[in-house]
N, C-alpha and C positions, 0 to 999 in steps of 0.2 A: 704245357708244363710249362712255365717260363723259364729262360735260360738267362743267368746273368752273363752280361757282359765284362770281359775281362780283358786288360789291358796287355799286351805280348812283352815278355823279357826285354826285349829291344824299345818299344815305345817307353817303357820305365827307364831303362837306363839312360835314353834320350832326355827325358824329362828331370830325371833326379840329376843327372850331371848338368844339365843346363840350369837348375836352379843352384846348384852349387853350395846349398848350405851344409856343415859338416853333417848333418843327420842324413842329409841326402846322398853323401858321399860315402856314409856308412853303410846305406842301401845300396848303391852302386856297387859296392867291395861286394855285398853279398849277391847280389843277382848275378856277377860276372863268373861267378863258379858254375860251370852247365856248358851247355850247348849254347852258344851267343852267335847271332847271323851279324857280324860286324859289319857286313856291306849295307844291311837294313841300318845299323844303328848311326853309320855315317851318312845314309840318305837322309834320313831324320835330321840329323844334326846341320845339314846345310841348309837348314832354314834359320839358324842361328848365326849371329855374327862368328866368325873364325877366332877373331883376336879372344873373345869369351869363352869359347871351347878351348883353345890352347890354355888359357888362364886355368878352366877347371882341371884339365886333365894335368896340370903343372901341381895345380893345388892337392889334388888327389894322390900323385906321386910322393907329394911333401908329407901329407899326414901319415900316408902307410908306413911311415918308418917312425911315427911316434908312439911312445906307450900308451897315451890318453886313447887317442883314436882306436889303435888295437883292442885295448880294454874296452872303451866302447861299443864295439863291434862284438866283441866275444860275450860282453854282458847282454845285451840287446838281444841277441840269437842263442844264447845260454850254449856257450862253447868255451871249449878250452883251449890252450896253446898249439897242443897237437891237432886240433880239428880246425882252429882259427887258420893254421899256417896256409893250409891251400888256399883259402879265399884272398888272402893278400897276396900271394903269386898269381892268382887267375886276375885279381885286380890291375897288378902291375902289366901282365899280359894284354889286357883291355886296353890299358893304356897307351901301348905299344902300338897296338894294331888300329886302334883308331887316329891315333896320332900319325901313322903312317899311309893311312888310306884316305887322310883328308886333304 
């Protein structure tokens, strides 16, 4: 039987954060909840210019506080505010952890 190749959570976070579109940042916020190997994400991001990573982390921090972004995440993943709140907290933690480890 064939086994599909699926990228790890860490690879997806690094790719989506590097791309940095709002839809990608929304996915980063969704992927940030749960077990994340920050060391692996940082290692993958070392291939990306540091300023770009810093800019993307700052952009994610900023959009996390906007109603439009929060509504977009909740709508895309069919969640209400109560369910969405831990994702926003996890995304903030991800920004802190990655920023501190770079």
